C-alpha positions in Angstrom: -9.8 -2.8 0.2 -8.3 0.1 -1.7 -9.8 3.6 -2.0 -9.7 5.4 -5.3 -6.5 7.5 -5.4 -8.4 10.8 -5.5 -10.4 9.8 -2.5 -7.3 8.6 -0.6 -5.5 11.9 -1.4 -8.5 14.0 -0.2 -8.8 11.9 3.0 -5.1 11.6 3.6 -5.2 7.9 4.6 -6.9 4.5 3.8 -8.6 3.3 7.0 -8.7 -0.3 5.7 -4.9 -0.2 5.3 -4.5 1.1 8.8 -6.6 -1.7 10.2 -4.7 -4.3 8.1 -1.4 -2.9 9.5 -2.7 -3.3 13.1 -4.0 -6.8 12.4 -0.6 -7.7 10.9 1.0 -6.9 14.3 -1.0 -9.7 15.9 -1.0 -12.2 13.1 2.4 -11.7 11.4 0.7 -11.6 8.1 2.3 -9.4 5.4 0.2 -6.4 4.3 0.2 -6.0 0.5 -1.8 -3.9 -1.9 -3.1 -6.5 -4.3 -6.1 -4.5 -5.5 -6.7 -1.1 -6.9 -9.8 1.0 -7.3 -10.1 1.5 -11.1 -12.8 4.1 -11.1 -14.5 6.5 -8.7 -17.8 5.3 -7.3 -20.5 7.0 -5.3 -20.4 6.6 -1.5 -22.1 3.4 -0.6 -23.7 4.9 2.6 -26.9 6.2 1.0 -27.5 3.4 -1.6 -29.8 0.4 -1.2 -28.4 -3.1 -1.8 -29.1 -3.2 -5.5 -27.5 0.2 -6.1 -24.5 -0.8 -4.0 -23.9 -4.0 -6.0 -24.1 -2.0 -9.3 -22.0 0.9 -7.9 -19.0 -1.3 -7.2 -19.4 -3.7 -10.1 -16.1 -3.8 -12.1 -14.6 -1.0 -10.0 -11.7 -3.0 -8.7 -8.8 -4.6 -10.4 -5.4 -6.2 -9.7 -2.8 -3.6 -8.7 -0.6 -3.0 -11.7 2.6 -4.3 -10.2 0.9 -7.5 -9.2 -0.2 -8.4 -12.7 3.0 -10.3 -13.5 3.8 -11.4 -10.0 2.9 -14.5 -8.1 -0.6 -14.3 -6.5 -0.9 -15.7 -3.0 -3.2 -18.7 -2.6 -4.8 -17.4 0.6 -5.6 -13.8 1.5 -7.1 -12.0 4.5 -9.0 -9.1 2.9 -9.5 -6.2 5.2 -12.3 -3.5 4.9 -13.4 -1.0 7.5 -17.1 -1.8 7.5 -19.5 -4.4 6.2 -23.1 -3.3 5.4 -24.3 -5.4 2.5 -21.1 -7.0 1.6 -21.1 -5.5 -1.9 -17.5 -4.2 -1.8 -16.1 -7.3 -0.2 -17.9 -9.6 -2.8 -16.6 -7.5 -5.7 -13.0 -7.6 -4.4 -13.2 -11.4 -3.8 -14.4 -11.9 -7.3 -11.3 -10.1 -8.7 -9.0 -12.0 -6.4 -10.5 -15.4 -7.2 -10.3 -14.7 -11.0 -6.6 -14.0 -10.5 -6.1 -17.4 -8.9 -6.5 -16.9 -5.2 -7.9 -20.1 -3.8 -9.2 -18.8 -0.4 -10.2 -15.3 0.7 -11.1 -14.6 4.3 -12.8 -11.2 4.9 -12.1 -9.1 8.0 -14.1 -6.0 8.8 -14.2 -3.6 11.6 -17.2 -1.4 12.2 -18.1 1.1 14.8 -21.6 2.2 15.3 -22.6 5.5 16.8 
């Protein structure tokens, strides 16, 4: 799951990408950026489920260089945390519309 470029620049890394790279070491799956964050959104942390769904609606798209490439049939989509599933659901919608047949979600969460 991508971050908006401004947020990733501020943070200096994308935690989901780091997790995907670690998962890749054990699964031999290729890590690819298939999605991009098209617009900045509010942080999901302080929103209720309805606000979260609206916040991420239409905020993801296919990564520009993927538009004319072959889309994989099966994808393991990695995100750092799952609270309501709003982000994962929105990303899955975009991938399915692009022709992906099966999307598995993988999340890693750490509670205080």
